[in-house]
Structure formats: structure tokens, C-alpha cells
BABAPA-97744 format. One record per residue (C-alpha): x, y, z; residue number from 0. Coordinates in steps of 0.1 Angstrom, whole numbers, plus 5000, padded with zeros to 4 digits. Example, Ala and Ser with C-alpha at 12.3 -4.5 7.8 and 13.67 -1.06 7.14 Angstrom:
BEGIN
{atom {5123; 4955; 5078}; 0}
{atom {5137; 4989; 5071}; 1}
This chain:
BEGIN
{atom {4871; 5108; 4661}; 0}
{atom {4902; 5110; 4683}; 1}
{atom {4932; 5130; 4672}; 2}
{atom {4961; 5109; 4660}; 3}
{atom {4988; 5104; 4686}; 4}
{atom {4966; 5111; 4716}; 5}
{atom {4971; 5087; 4744}; 6}
{atom {4939; 5076; 4763}; 7}
{atom {4943; 5065; 4799}; 8}
{atom {4908; 5058; 4814}; 9}
{atom {4910; 5054; 4852}; 10}
{atom {4877; 5039; 4865}; 11}
{atom {4874; 5048; 4902}; 12}
{atom {4850; 5021; 4910}; 13}
{atom {4850; 4988; 4930}; 14}
{atom {4872; 4963; 4913}; 15}
{atom {4844; 4939; 4904}; 16}
{atom {4833; 4965; 4878}; 17}
{atom {4868; 4967; 4861}; 18}
{atom {4861; 4939; 4836}; 19}
{atom {4827; 4952; 4824}; 20}
{atom {4841; 4987; 4820}; 21}
{atom {4872; 4975; 4801}; 22}
{atom {4849; 4954; 4779}; 23}
{atom {4827; 4984; 4771}; 24}
{atom {4857; 5006; 4764}; 25}
{atom {4871; 4981; 4741}; 26}
{atom {4838; 4977; 4723}; 27}
{atom {4837; 5014; 4720}; 28}
{atom {4870; 5015; 4700}; 29}
{atom {4894; 5024; 4728}; 30}
{atom {4916; 4993; 4719}; 31}
{atom {4919; 4982; 4683}; 32}
{atom {4916; 4945; 4676}; 33}
{atom {4952; 4943; 4662}; 34}
{atom {4965; 4959; 4694}; 35}
{atom {4980; 4989; 4675}; 36}
{atom {4969; 5015; 4699}; 37}
{atom {4990; 5026; 4729}; 38}
{atom {4961; 5033; 4752}; 39}
{atom {4964; 5023; 4789}; 40}
{atom {4938; 5011; 4813}; 41}
{atom {4946; 5025; 4848}; 42}
{atom {4935; 5002; 4875}; 43}
{atom {4934; 5013; 4912}; 44}
{atom {4937; 4992; 4943}; 45}
{atom {4923; 4971; 4959}; 46}
{atom {4928; 4945; 4932}; 47}
{atom {4902; 4920; 4943}; 48}
{atom {4892; 4911; 4978}; 49}
{atom {4915; 4881; 4984}; 50}
{atom {4939; 4858; 4964}; 51}
{atom {4911; 4839; 4947}; 52}
{atom {4892; 4870; 4936}; 53}
{atom {4924; 4886; 4925}; 54}
{atom {4932; 4856; 4903}; 55}
{atom {4897; 4856; 4888}; 56}
{atom {4900; 4893; 4881}; 57}
{atom {4934; 4889; 4864}; 58}
{atom {4920; 4861; 4843}; 59}
{atom {4890; 4881; 4832}; 60}
{atom {4910; 4912; 4824}; 61}
{atom {4936; 4891; 4806}; 62}
{atom {4910; 4882; 4780}; 63}
{atom {4903; 4919; 4774}; 64}
{atom {4935; 4938; 4780}; 65}
{atom {4972; 4930; 4773}; 66}
{atom {4996; 4932; 4802}; 67}
{atom {5014; 4961; 4786}; 68}
{atom {4981; 4980; 4785}; 69}
{atom {4972; 4975; 4821}; 70}
{atom {4986; 5001; 4845}; 71}
{atom {4980; 4991; 4881}; 72}
{atom {4986; 5020; 4904}; 73}
{atom {4988; 5029; 4940}; 74}
{atom {4981; 5066; 4942}; 75}
{atom {4998; 5067; 4976}; 76}
{atom {5032; 5063; 4959}; 77}
{atom {5027; 5098; 4944}; 78}
{atom {5028; 5115; 4978}; 79}
{atom {5058; 5137; 4984}; 80}
{atom {5066; 5118; 5017}; 81}
{atom {5068; 5086; 4998}; 82}
{atom {5087; 5099; 4968}; 83}
{atom {5113; 5114; 4992}; 84}
{atom {5121; 5080; 5006}; 85}
{atom {5142; 5069; 4976}; 86}
{atom {5163; 5101; 4979}; 87}
{atom {5166; 5097; 5017}; 88}
{atom {5177; 5061; 5013}; 89}
{atom {5200; 5060; 4984}; 90}
{atom {5213; 5096; 4979}; 91}
{atom {5224; 5100; 5015}; 92}
{atom {5254; 5079; 5025}; 93}
{atom {5251; 5090; 5062}; 94}
{atom {5216; 5076; 5064}; 95}
{atom {5223; 5044; 5044}; 96}
{atom {5252; 5036; 5068}; 97}
{atom {5229; 5032; 5098}; 98}
{atom {5199; 5018; 5079}; 99}
{atom {5199; 4983; 5094}; 100}
{atom {5191; 4962; 5124}; 101}
{atom {5224; 4971; 5140}; 102}
{atom {5212; 5007; 5145}; 103}
{atom {5174; 5007; 5141}; 104}
{atom {5152; 4995; 5169}; 105}
{atom {5118; 4997; 5150}; 106}
{atom {5101; 5013; 5121}; 107}
{atom {5066; 5028; 5123}; 108}
{atom {5044; 5035; 5093}; 109}
{atom {5010; 5050; 5100}; 110}
{atom {4980; 5065; 5083}; 111}
{atom {4956; 5079; 5108}; 112}
{atom {4925; 5098; 5096}; 113}
{atom {4899; 5119; 5115}; 114}
{atom {4872; 5113; 5088}; 115}
{atom {4848; 5084; 5091}; 116}
{atom {4834; 5062; 5064}; 117}
{atom {4801; 5081; 5059}; 118}
{atom {4791; 5080; 5023}; 119}
{atom {4815; 5052; 5015}; 120}
{atom {4802; 5026; 5038}; 121}
{atom {4789; 5004; 5010}; 122}
{atom {4824; 5001; 4996}; 123}
{atom {4843; 5001; 5028}; 124}
{atom {4823; 4975; 5046}; 125}
{atom {4832; 4950; 5018}; 126}
{atom {4870; 4955; 5023}; 127}
{atom {4879; 4971; 5057}; 128}
{atom {4909; 4991; 5067}; 129}
{atom {4934; 4963; 5062}; 130}
{atom {4925; 4958; 5025}; 131}
{atom {4918; 4995; 5019}; 132}
{atom {4950; 5009; 5034}; 133}
{atom {4973; 4985; 5051}; 134}
{atom {4980; 4957; 5025}; 135}
{atom {4987; 4983; 4998}; 136}
{atom {4996; 5018; 5008}; 137}
{atom {5014; 5009; 5040}; 138}
{atom {5030; 4978; 5027}; 139}
{atom {5043; 4997; 4997}; 140}
{atom {5059; 5023; 5020}; 141}
{atom {5073; 4996; 5042}; 142}
{atom {5089; 4980; 5012}; 143}
{atom {5105; 5012; 5001}; 144}
{atom {5119; 5017; 5036}; 145}
{atom {5133; 4982; 5038}; 146}
{atom {5144; 4973; 5003}; 147}
{atom {5180; 4971; 4991}; 148}
{atom {5193; 4996; 4966}; 149}
{atom {5179; 4988; 4931}; 150}
{atom {5201; 4986; 4900}; 151}
{atom {5184; 5017; 4888}; 152}
{atom {5153; 5038; 4896}; 153}
{atom {5134; 5023; 4867}; 154}
{atom {5101; 5007; 4877}; 155}
{atom {5112; 4972; 4869}; 156}
{atom {5143; 4974; 4892}; 157}
{atom {5125; 4991; 4920}; 158}
{atom {5097; 4965; 4918}; 159}
{atom {5122; 4937; 4920}; 160}
{atom {5137; 4949; 4953}; 161}
{atom {5103; 4956; 4968}; 162}
{atom {5091; 4921; 4960}; 163}
{atom {5122; 4906; 4977}; 164}
{atom {5113; 4925; 5009}; 165}
{atom {5077; 4914; 5008}; 166}
{atom {5087; 4878; 5002}; 167}
{atom {5109; 4880; 5033}; 168}
{atom {5081; 4891; 5056}; 169}
{atom {5073; 4865; 5082}; 170}
{atom {5037; 4852; 5081}; 171}
{atom {5016; 4873; 5105}; 172}
{atom {5006; 4857; 5138}; 173}
{atom {4972; 4874; 5142}; 174}
{atom {4969; 4863; 5178}; 175}
{atom {5000; 4881; 5188}; 176}
{atom {5008; 4907; 5162}; 177}
{atom {4975; 4922; 5151}; 178}
{atom {4949; 4945; 5167}; 179}
{atom {4917; 4955; 5150}; 180}
{atom {4887; 4976; 5161}; 181}
{atom {4857; 4995; 5149}; 182}
{atom {4848; 5030; 5159}; 183}
{atom {4815; 5037; 5177}; 184}
{atom {4788; 5049; 5153}; 185}
{atom {4802; 5030; 5122}; 186}
{atom {4770; 5009; 5120}; 187}
{atom {4749; 5040; 5121}; 188}
{atom {4761; 5049; 5087}; 189}
{atom {4731; 5044; 5063}; 190}
{atom {4754; 5032; 5036}; 191}
{atom {4765; 5003; 5057}; 192}
{atom {4737; 4977; 5050}; 193}
{atom {4749; 4950; 5074}; 194}
{atom {4741; 4963; 5108}; 195}
{atom {4759; 4933; 5124}; 196}
{atom {4791; 4941; 5105}; 197}
{atom {4824; 4934; 5123}; 198}
{atom {4845; 4951; 5095}; 199}
{atom {4875; 4967; 5110}; 200}
{atom {4880; 5005; 5108}; 201}
{atom {4913; 5004; 5127}; 202}
{atom {4942; 4980; 5125}; 203}
{atom {4977; 4978; 5139}; 204}
{atom {5001; 4951; 5128}; 205}
{atom {5036; 4941; 5138}; 206}
{atom {5056; 4926; 5109}; 207}
{atom {5092; 4912; 5107}; 208}
{atom {5114; 4911; 5076}; 209}
{atom {5135; 4880; 5079}; 210}
{atom {5166; 4890; 5060}; 211}
{atom {5202; 4899; 5070}; 212}
{atom {5195; 4937; 5071}; 213}
{atom {5163; 4937; 5092}; 214}
{atom {5161; 4904; 5112}; 215}
{atom {5145; 4910; 5145}; 216}
{atom {5134; 4946; 5138}; 217}
{atom {5096; 4951; 5141}; 218}
{atom {5078; 4971; 5115}; 219}
{atom {5046; 4986; 5130}; 220}
{atom {5019; 4994; 5105}; 221}
{atom {4989; 5013; 5118}; 222}
{atom {4958; 5027; 5100}; 223}
{atom {4924; 5039; 5111}; 224}
{atom {4893; 5060; 5105}; 225}
{atom {4875; 5084; 5128}; 226}
{atom {4905; 5089; 5151}; 227}
{atom {4915; 5119; 5173}; 228}
{atom {4943; 5130; 5150}; 229}
{atom {4952; 5130; 5113}; 230}
{atom {4988; 5117; 5108}; 231}
{atom {5007; 5102; 5079}; 232}
{atom {5042; 5093; 5091}; 233}
{atom {5072; 5071; 5087}; 234}
{atom {5092; 5070; 5119}; 235}
{atom {5125; 5052; 5121}; 236}
{atom {5135; 5048; 5158}; 237}
{atom {5172; 5042; 5164}; 238}
{atom {5187; 5022; 5192}; 239}
{atom {5201; 5039; 5222}; 240}
{atom {5237; 5048; 5221}; 241}
{atom {5258; 5025; 5243}; 242}
{atom {5265; 5044; 5276}; 243}
{atom {5247; 5075; 5263}; 244}
{atom {5224; 5077; 5293}; 245}
{atom {5251; 5088; 5317}; 246}
{atom {5249; 5123; 5330}; 247}
{atom {5216; 5129; 5313}; 248}
{atom {5232; 5127; 5278}; 249}
{atom {5216; 5116; 5246}; 250}
{atom {5207; 5081; 5235}; 251}
{atom {5169; 5084; 5237}; 252}
{atom {5152; 5068; 5206}; 253}
């Protein structure tokens, strides 16, 4: 028997289509009492479904097993020091906040480049690709932290509210102009990739625009890829040239 007061937080690190069956088994095993008296949490990692339809289906299936206050959906990327420092940089630094807008910023680059390939993970990766695996969650979360307005507090609910405002203001992506995808040579040689005709992307670069007063016209460049020549996780805010700053070899370079 479990000690009284011990909080259980199972975190299944499996493809999302297995979440419901695992939660069902845990509940049947006594993790969650029928009257909902326990305080246990079910930690669910991204990606949460493969598309909008599968996400809704997964939410409905889990909703019959787990209460909303028991489901803890996480993005482990938000625990990285670089990401956690963004809030301090933005809102505890009046000098930075004063120039954090389209008036001074030329573009924002958010990248996650990896030298490792997908070997051993091909079965999972081939069903999702780099956009679903990294860009639409990790990089979009970082972009939202860079672009959001100051929340009323640093409580999760207030931070979430401001991030959602930013994401709702993102202009629909024009894939013919603002998206580049690719696949590294040798990807299909991975024995865990069963579809040898797969066109799943292992590299993607997207240009997004946040159509609000602070960021109108400023491109946000999101880049992610596997099996690249360098490993780099970076947020780069490129400022506009200083007016007249190029004279005499002075400053003003981005």
C-alpha cells in the first residue's frame, strides 16, 4: 500500500496514442480513486496527437478517464535554463523591455539544430516529423515567451493567457513562401523507418508574423533539424541599424 500523503505523478514517455490505455490501466490499478479524492497527476508529454482531429479525439478519450485538474500537460523544453531566463530578461529589465518591439527589432530567430540523427527513433519520428516533434511545440512556446505582453503575475494561468494571445495573433502560414522543409541523406536507411518512400521532414524553417501592435511586420524565424553540421539552441533578437550609424565605420550592424 502507498504511504498516506504521497503524490504520484506517472509520466508515460510513449507515443500519444498509448496515453488513454495507460491511464485506464493506472486507474484500474487504484491510482485514481472513484470519488476523485486522490491528488495524483497524470503527466502527459507532447506531441498531443498528430493533428487537430486526433488531438480532440485524445482529449475526449482522456476526459472520460482523468479530470482536467489531474492532467498535467508539459513541454519539457520550458524547463531549460535558456527558456526560464526569458521571463527575467523580458520583465525584470527595463532597458530591454523599452526596445522590445517592432520599432527597434528587425527580426527574431529561434532555432534548435541537432547533430544527432533519428536512428533508433525512426518508428516514432516518421509518424510526426520535425515540425510536430519540435517546431509546433518547443519553438512555438519559446516564440510566445519572446513576443508576449507582461502577464499580471508569473502564475501559470496568467502566463498562459498572454502566450495564447500571441499565438492567436500569428498570421496563417503561407507554406509556398514562408516554409522550407527537407530530409537528410540516409534517413531512409534507418531500419526503424518502415516506409522506405517516406517524405517525412527532418529539417524545417518557417517565417511567422505576429499581427499585433508590438510586432507587426517583424519576422519570427523558427528553424529545427536533425543530422546537421552543428548543434545549436538559440534565441537571437536582431535589432535594427541605428539611423546614420554606418558613417565613419561606426556601429549600427545588426
